[in-house]
C-alpha positions in Angstrom: 3.2 -34.6 9.3 1.3 -31.9 11.1 4.6 -30.4 12.4 6.1 -30.4 8.9 3.0 -28.8 7.4 3.1 -26.1 10.2 6.8 -25.4 9.7 6.2 -24.9 6.0 3.1 -22.7 6.7 4.6 -20.3 9.3 7.0 -18.4 7.0 4.4 -18.0 4.3 1.8 -16.7 6.8 4.4 -14.3 8.1 5.4 -13.0 4.7 1.7 -12.5 3.6 0.9 -10.7 6.8 3.9 -8.3 6.3 3.0 -7.8 2.6 -0.6 -7.1 3.4 0.3 -4.7 6.2 2.8 -2.7 4.1 0.4 -2.5 1.2 -2.4 -1.3 3.4 -0.2 1.4 4.9 0.7 2.7 1.4 -2.9 2.7 0.3 -4.2 4.4 3.5 -1.3 6.9 3.3 -2.0 7.8 -0.3 -4.1 10.9 0.3 -4.3 11.5 -3.4 -6.1 8.2 -3.8 -8.3 9.4 -1.0 -11.8 8.2 -0.3 -12.2 7.2 -3.9 -9.6 4.4 -3.4 -10.8 3.4 0.0 -14.4 3.3 -1.1 -13.5 0.3 -3.4 -11.7 -1.8 -0.8 -13.2 -4.3 1.6 -11.8 -3.2 5.0 -13.0 0.4 4.3 -16.4 0.1 2.8 -17.9 -1.6 5.9 -17.3 1.4 8.1 -18.4 5.1 7.9 -16.5 7.2 5.4 -14.7 9.3 8.0 -13.3 6.1 9.6 -12.1 4.3 6.5 -8.5 5.4 6.6 -8.3 4.6 10.3 -9.8 1.1 9.6 -7.2 0.4 7.0 -4.4 1.5 9.2 -5.7 -0.5 12.2 -5.8 -3.6 10.0 -2.2 -3.0 9.0 -1.1 -2.5 12.5 -2.9 -5.7 13.6 -1.1 -7.7 10.9 2.2 -6.4 12.1 1.3 -7.2 15.7 0.5 -10.8 14.8 3.9 -11.2 13.1 5.7 -9.7 16.1 3.7 -11.9 18.5 4.5 -15.1 16.6 8.1 -14.5 15.7 9.6 -12.0 18.1 7.7 -13.0 21.3 6.8 -16.5 20.3 3.4 -16.3 22.0 0.8 -19.0 21.8 -1.9 -16.4 22.0 -0.5 -14.7 18.9 -0.9 -18.0 17.0 -4.5 -18.3 18.2 -5.2 -14.7 17.2 -3.8 -15.4 13.8 -6.4 -18.2 13.4 -9.1 -15.8 14.5 -7.9 -13.1 12.1 -8.0 -15.3 9.0 -11.3 -17.0 10.1 -13.0 -13.6 10.6 -11.5 -12.4 7.3 -13.0 -15.4 5.5 -16.4 -14.5 6.9 -16.0 -10.8 6.1 -15.1 -11.6 2.5 -18.0 -14.0 2.1 -20.4 -11.4 3.5 -18.7 -8.6 1.4 -19.2 -10.7 -1.8 -22.9 -11.0 -1.0 -23.5 -7.4 0.1 -21.0 -5.4 -2.0 -20.1 -7.4 -5.1 -18.6 -4.3 -6.7 -15.6 -3.9 -4.3 -12.3 -5.6 -3.9 -11.0 -7.4 -0.8 -8.2 -4.9 -0.1 -6.1 -7.8 1.2 -3.0 -6.3 -0.4 -4.1 -2.7 -0.6 -5.0 -1.0 -3.8 -3.8 -3.9 -6.0 -6.6 -6.0 -4.5 -9.3 -3.9 -6.1 -10.8 -6.8 -8.2 -14.3 -7.6 -6.9 -14.3 -10.3 -4.3 -14.9 -13.7 -5.8 -14.8 -17.3 -4.7 -11.1 -17.5 -5.2 -10.4 -14.7 -2.7 -12.7 -16.3 -0.2 -11.1 -19.7 -0.8 -7.6 -18.3 -0.4 -8.5 -16.8 3.0 -10.0 -20.2 4.0 -6.7 -21.9 3.0 -4.8 -19.4 5.1 -7.1 -20.1 8.0 -6.3 -23.8 7.7 -2.5 -23.0 7.6 -2.9 -20.9 10.7 -4.8 -23.7 12.5 -1.9 -26.1 11.6 0.7 -23.7 13.1 -1.4 -23.2 16.2 -2.1 -26.9 16.6 1.6 -27.9 16.2 2.7 -24.9 18.3 5.7 -24.2 16.1 7.8 -21.1 16.5 11.1 -19.6 15.2 13.2 -22.3 16.7 11.1 -25.0 15.0 11.7 -23.3 11.6 15.4 -23.9 11.9 15.1 -27.4 13.2 12.4 -28.4 10.8 14.1 -27.5 7.5 13.8 -30.5 5.2 12.9 -31.4 1.6 9.5 -32.5 2.9 8.9 -29.1 4.4 10.1 -27.4 1.2 7.6 -29.5 -0.8 4.8 -28.5 1.6 5.8 -24.8 1.2 5.9 -25.1 -2.6 2.4 -26.7 -2.6 1.1 -23.9 -0.4 2.6 -21.2 -2.6 1.2 -22.8 -5.8 -2.3 -23.1 -4.3 -2.2 -19.5 -3.0 -1.0 -18.1 -6.3 -3.7 -20.0 -8.1 -6.3 -18.4 -5.8 -4.9 -14.9 -6.0 -6.6 -12.5 -8.5 -3.9 -10.0 -7.7 -1.5 -12.0 -9.9 -3.6 -11.3 -13.0 -4.1 -7.7 -11.9 -0.3 -7.1 -11.7 0.4 -8.8 -15.0 -2.3 -6.8 -16.7 -0.8 -3.6 -15.3 2.6 -4.5 -16.5 1.4 -5.4 -20.0 -0.7 -2.3 -20.4 1.5 0.2 -18.5 0.5 3.7 -19.7 3.2 6.2 -20.7 4.1 8.8 -18.0 2.0 11.5 -19.6 -1.2 9.3 -19.3 -0.4 7.6 -16.0 -2.7 8.7 -13.2 -0.7 9.9 -10.2 -2.7 11.4 -7.2 -1.7 14.9 -6.3 -1.2 13.8 -2.7 1.5 11.3 -3.7 3.4 14.0 -5.7 3.1 16.4 -2.7 4.5 13.8 -0.4 7.5 13.3 -2.8 8.0 17.0 -2.9 8.2 17.4 0.9 10.7 14.6 1.0 13.0 16.3 -1.5 16.1 18.5 -1.0 14.5 21.3 -3.0 11.7 21.5 -0.4 14.1 21.5 2.6 16.1 24.2 0.9 13.2 26.6 0.4 10.9 25.6 3.3 12.1 28.5 5.4 10.8 31.1 2.9 7.3 29.6 2.6 4.4 31.3 4.3 2.4 28.1 4.4 3.0 24.4 4.1 -0.1 23.9 1.9 -0.1 24.9 -1.8 -2.3 27.8 -3.1 -2.5 26.2 -6.5 -1.6 22.9 -8.2 -1.8 21.6 -11.8 -0.4 18.9 -14.0 1.3 19.2 -17.4 2.4 16.0 -19.0 4.8 14.2 -16.6 5.1 17.2 -14.2 3.0 18.2 -11.2 3.3 21.9 -10.3 2.7 23.3 -6.8 2.5 27.0 -6.0 3.2 28.1 -2.4 3.0 31.6 -1.0 6.5 32.9 -0.2 7.9 35.8 1.9 7.8 39.3 0.5 4.8 38.5 -1.7 6.7 36.1 -4.0 5.4 32.7 -5.0 7.5 29.6 -4.8 6.7 27.1 -7.6 7.8 23.5 -7.4 7.7 21.0 -10.3 7.7 17.3 -9.4 8.4 14.7 -12.1 5.8 12.0 -11.9 8.0 9.0 -12.8 10.6 7.1 -10.7 11.1 6.3 -7.1 13.2 9.4 -6.5 11.7 11.9 -8.9 13.3 15.1 -10.1 12.1 18.2 -8.3 12.6 21.7 -9.7 11.9 25.0 -8.0 11.4 28.6 -9.0 10.7 31.8 -7.0 8.4 34.1 -8.9 8.2 37.8 -8.1 5.1 40.0 -7.9 5.7 41.0 -11.5 5.3 37.4 -12.6 8.9 37.0 -13.6 11.0 34.2 -12.2 13.7 35.2 -9.7 15.1 31.6 -9.7 13.9 30.0 -12.9 13.0 26.4 -13.4 15.2 24.2 -15.6 14.9 25.0 -19.3 13.9 21.4 -20.0 10.4 22.0 -18.5 8.6 23.7 -21.3 5.8 25.2 -19.3 5.1 28.6 -17.6 6.1 29.1 -14.0 3.5 31.7 -13.4 -0.2 31.3 -12.7 
């Protein structure tokens, strides 16, 4: 029975470690969310402010390392370190709930901003038990293939049902979906819009004429975020980034010293391209 329980637990632990690591990377990399976001999440509030981003990134890298150690290298020490990781996390969340009841656990990045409660602590304790089962049974990738059965599937379903019941993130996600604000009212950090700009074709096309990689000015109008960069010859290069969608529309205008656009923005953007 222990082997079956461990075979069912290993892929769930792996998936949650990957999800947690990716979410932390996105949260730490969101400069627009900045210290305001990190100051509300567990892994960050326990360290000095200047180290909060580094702490979030280190936690994410650690989770990826545990996945690689268990699956790619099939190391016994990686399974033991996974037990230690979840056990320490359980203690940290318990202590965080006592010392800082206003902050979230940050287990899955910004979506885990709900203040730490007994459910979050219990979930991490359950994950610790699952990691103990994997380490005690010493199962690896080869055992996953050999151990596939209806019994293992039932164990996996039970694990998932229990973890979902103990996850406040489920309610948070559902609430966000039900009350999703229109684009005009949706908060989008300037850093996120700037990152999208620098990944666009419009940026690559005009980067050679920019005097600086940092904007002189930035403002938002409805669903657009505008950035003004100093250009060659005293001109300004104005970018407009749409704040909706995975691959947002980016418009650009080059504005001369007289304030008139040399390369106008699309007519659909009913705002001024000048400062």
